[in-house]
N, C-alpha and C positions, 0 to 999 in steps of 0.2 A: 547282319540284321537280327533283331531280337525275335525270339519265339513268341507265340501268343501268350503263353504262360509267363514269360519274362515281362511282357508288356502289362499284363494284368497285375502281376505282383508289384511292379514299379508304380503303377497308378494307385494301387491300394495303399502302399507304403507312403507315398507322397500325400495322399488324402488323409491318411491316419495321422501323419505328423501335423498337418494343419489342424485337424480336430483336437489332437492332444494339446496343442498350444492354446486352443480356445476353451478348453475344459475348465469349468468353474471360473469363467470370466463373465463380464456383463454381456448379455445376448439380447438381440432383437427377436422376440418370440411372438408368433401369431398362430391362430387356429385356421387350418384348412377346412376343418369341420369340427363338431364337438369332440373334444379329447384328442384330436389329431393335430399335433403341433408341428411347426416347421420353424427353423431358425435361419439366420443368414449364413450360418456355417454349413447347413445342408446344401444351400445353393452354391456356396464357394467350393465345397468338396465336389459337387457334381460338375461344376465348370472345369475344375482341375482334372478330374478323371476323364471327362470327355475329350479335353484337349490332349491329354497324354496318350490316350488310346488312338485318337485320330492322327497324331503325329507318327505313331508306330505303324498303324494299319489304316490308312486313309479311306480305303474302300469298304470297310466294315461299318455298318450303321449301328446305332445304339438305341435301346429302350431304357429309359431311366425314370426313377420315381418322380422327380420334381418337374420334369418336362412332359412325361407320359406320352411322348410321340417319337417316332423314328426320325432320325436326322436325315435319312435318305430312304428311298424305296427299298423295302425288305427283299433281299435276294435269297441266298441260301444260308447266310450267317448273320448273326447280330450279337452284340454285347447286351447283357441284361444287368442293370446297375442299380444298387441301392447305395447312395452316397453316404448315408448315415442311418443305419438300421438301429432303432432304439433312441429316436430323437427325444422322446419324453424323458427317458433316463438321463440323456446328455443334458437336457435343459434343467434338470433338477440336481445335477451333480452326482448322479448315481452311475458308477463306472462300469456299466454293462451295455456296451454298444459296439458297433462294428461297421466297417465298409464291406460291401459284398459285390463281387464282380463275377459274372458267368459268361460263357460263350455258348450260344445256341447254334447248332448247325443242322440243317435239314430236320428241324423240329425236335432235336435231341440236344440236351445240355452235355457238352463234351469237356468242359473246363470250368473249374470253380475256385475262387479265392475269397476267403473271409478273413479280415484282419481286424482284431480288437486291439486298438493302440494302447489303452491304459493297462490292459492285461498282458501286453506283449505276446499275443498269440496270433500266429499266421497259419491258418488252415488252407491247404491246397489239395486239389485232386484233378486228375485227367482221366477220362473214360478208359477203363481197363488197366490203369496203372497204379491203383491203390490211392490211399488218402494219407495225408501227412499233417503233423503239427510241428511247426518250426523245424521242418525237414526230417522229423522222426516219424516212422510209420505209426499209424493209429488203427485200432480196431474197436468195435462195439463191445459192450460188456458181455459177460457170460451168465448174468443173473437169470435164474430159471423160475423163480417163484415171485408172483406178483406181490405177495406180502413182504418181500425183501427189496422191492423196487423203489427207486427214486424217479419220479416223472416230472416233466415240465408241461406247462400249458399256458394259455393266455386268453384274454377276453377281447372281443371285437370293439371297435370304436363306438358302435351303436348299442353297446350293452345296456345303457341306461334307458333305452327306448324300445327295445325289442325283446320278446320272450325267448327267442332262440339264441341265447347269448352265452352258452356254455356253462351256465351255473348248475344245471341239472347234472351234466356229466362230471363237473368238478366235485359236486357234493357226493356223488356216488363213488368216484375213484379215491377221494381223500380217505374214505373208510376202508379201502382195500390195499393201500400201499404204505410204505414207510413214511413218505411225505410227498407233497407236490410243491413245485416251484413255479412262480409266475414272474419271470424276469424281463419280459417286455422287449425281446429282440429275437425274432424267430430264427434268423440266420445263425446266430450264436447258439441258440437252443439245439438246432439240428446238428451243429458241429459238436456240441457237448454230448449228444447221443453217439455221434461218430467216435468220439474219444473215450467213451465209456463212463463219463462223469454223470450222465443221465442214462436211464434204461429205456426211456421212451418219451415222446412228446406229441401232443396234438393241438391243433388250433382250427377254428372254424372259418375265419374270414381273412384271407391273406392274398397278397398280390404276387405276380410272377417274380418281381425283384426281391421279395421276402424269401422266396423258396429256392430259386434256381441254383445258386452255388451250394447252399447248405444241403440240399437234397442229393446232389451228386456226391458231395464229400461223404455224406452218410452211407450212400449205396456202396461207394468204393471202400468204405471201412467195414463192409459186411452187414450193414443194416438193411431194413426193409422199409419202403415208403409206399403208402397208398393214400387214397382219400379217406376221410373219417368214416365213410360208410363201407370201407373195404374194397371199393372198386379201384381199377388201375389209376395210378397217380398221373395227374396232369398239372402243369404249371398254371393252367387257366381255369381250373375248377374251384379255386378259392378255399381249399381246405387241405389239411395234411394230417396223417397219422404216421409217425416214424418210430421205429423201435430197434432193439437189438436182434430182431427176427424171432428169437425164442418166445418172447412174450406177446408178439403181435396179435395173434388170434384172441388171446385172453383179454388184452386191453380193448380190442375191437368189440368183443362181446359185452364188456362193461359199458362202452360208449353207446352201444345200440340197445341196451336193456331198457325196457319200458316198465316202470313200476305200476 
């Protein structure tokens, strides 16, 4: 019988192959809300992942982005799935997107898999066992100075209609760091902090499936994760500040600064 990690990896790789085969092909694209796209590939990937996990572990329910409901009554475990994190990138032919699968047990994420098929990057972690990229251990960066840091961030779907849209925080931090990146796939951004490619990442409006796997991978790589106001991290509070730990308090101070 496969382990839960085996099952999650298998499902992620299968979905990734599907997504890779449809990359830069004709797509059916619609808006769930302004700027929030979905394609038929999102739905096909979700269907494949749910079926694969159900086949391996029929008693574990799932929470997934495109259905947004549990397939069964929630007991002590559930899969948390983003079948295509970075749909806007995918729909525009920009090769930064991933499949994200996590396992939550007793309100703690204990397993995470993030697979970026175009980049051929498979990030994995289990609680207490470290984090890996393509089976090689990874750790967060050792950058100690904010002025030497490369950070990532993003903007909420409602950015065009709401004043609390991260533009103030972005404007402040872009003057404090080497550069900022806005790559549009939170799961991969968190993994890039875990691997040391980014020194930190924050975003204001995210769903559990955006965060679950990546946040565990980051923590297992030695990083720190809180909400953007510095309070303890929760999948269900819709924000994240992630860092290499060293820079966390300094980034937080900049985010909270009121001019």
